[in-house]
C-alpha positions, 0 to 999 in steps of 0.5 A: 099810461105806458106803451108796454109794461115788461115783467122779468122774473128772476129765480136764483139769478142776479140782474147782471147775470139774466140772459133776458135782461141782457138781451132786451136792451137790444132795443131802445124803448120809449114810454116803457116800464120794466118790473124786475121781480127777484123771487128769491132765494136770495136778496140781489147782490146788486141793484145796478140797472144803468145798462137798462136805463140806457135803453130807455127803460123805466125800471122798478125792483121787487123782491119776494124771497120766499119764492112767491107764487107766479100767479100772485106775481103776474097778477100784482104786475098786471094790477100795479101798472097802467099800460096798453100791453103786458109783457111776461118773461122769465130770466133765462130767455134769449129774447130776439129782435124779431120777437120784440118787433112783434110784441110792440105790434100787439093791440089792446084787444090782442093776446100775443103768443110767441113761437117758443123753442127748446133744443132745436124743436118747436115746444109752444104753443100747441094747438090741440096738443100738436106743437105750432109749426108756423106762426101763419098757422090758422086758428079755429075758435074751438081749437085748444091753445096752450102755451107756456106763459113766458113771452105772452104779451097781454092787451089791456082789453084782453085782461079786462074781459078775463077779469070781469069773468074771473076777477083775476087773470091768473089763478092764484090757487096755483104756485108754479105749474098750472099757472100757465095752462089755467090762464089759457083755460080762462082765455079760451073760456072767455075769448073763444081764441078771439084776438090770438096772434102768433108772433116770432118767439126765441129759445127758452130753456124747459124744466122738463127737458132738463137734467136735474138733481134729485132734490129738484126732481122731487119738488118738481114731481110734488108740484105736478101732482098738485097742479094736475089735482087742482086743474081737475077739480077746478077745470073739468066737469063732475063727470069728467072728474070721476072718469079721470080719478077712476082711470088714474086710480086703476092705472096706479094700482095695476102698475103697483101690482106689476112694479112698474114706476108710477110717473105721478105722485098719487097721494098728492095728486088726490090730497090736491084734488080733495082739499082743493088747495095747494100744500103751500096754502094749508 
């Protein structure tokens, strides 16, 4: 069993270009496994990982060039490695030594949530929809904690508890958006926030804050609609589902009358809710 298993998911990025991989080597590792998962859209130009091996990491490379569901990737990683704790990272995070130091203190019964900044402001986690300001902030059992997945550290006992209730840790009905959020819905339902430990974090690029071309923006628009529709169907009771659908439908109708831009793809949202499936699963 490893002390820590680390996953770094690459997308449109080669190993040597990854900010994350180039920053984690600040630390010397012992009894640690690293899975580099290239999720496309192109094959890796090089599989030279010598700079990572020099840091004491046992390195494995996987490739899925069709932009596989993040939920499937995360679950495969958790199931394929025996470890006391598991770290999940994107390829473009500036990992700090304080984050790594704190991550290694996470026990098998704990969930480490890093304090993430973007554009100079704290972004994740949020407690009751407000960004965390200090990692020393006390937490109540009924607080709603949501965080981005990058940087979380899952203890092995936490994983077992969620699997006992849901079979999988991450909900594979989601592909990109919603994977992180629904994980925390599952965690909160099973653990009632028990075991959460806020840790020092790092800077991370958030797509919602970036200026992107029209094609990428359209893609994210559709993905968010499916996230919203599926989340409504699977993580809300029937009464709340009806209330939200009526509210959104009325809002879209009124805005269309006054020619106000609607900030969601209503048809995709309803398709997700009614079918209960992501469009890639059809």
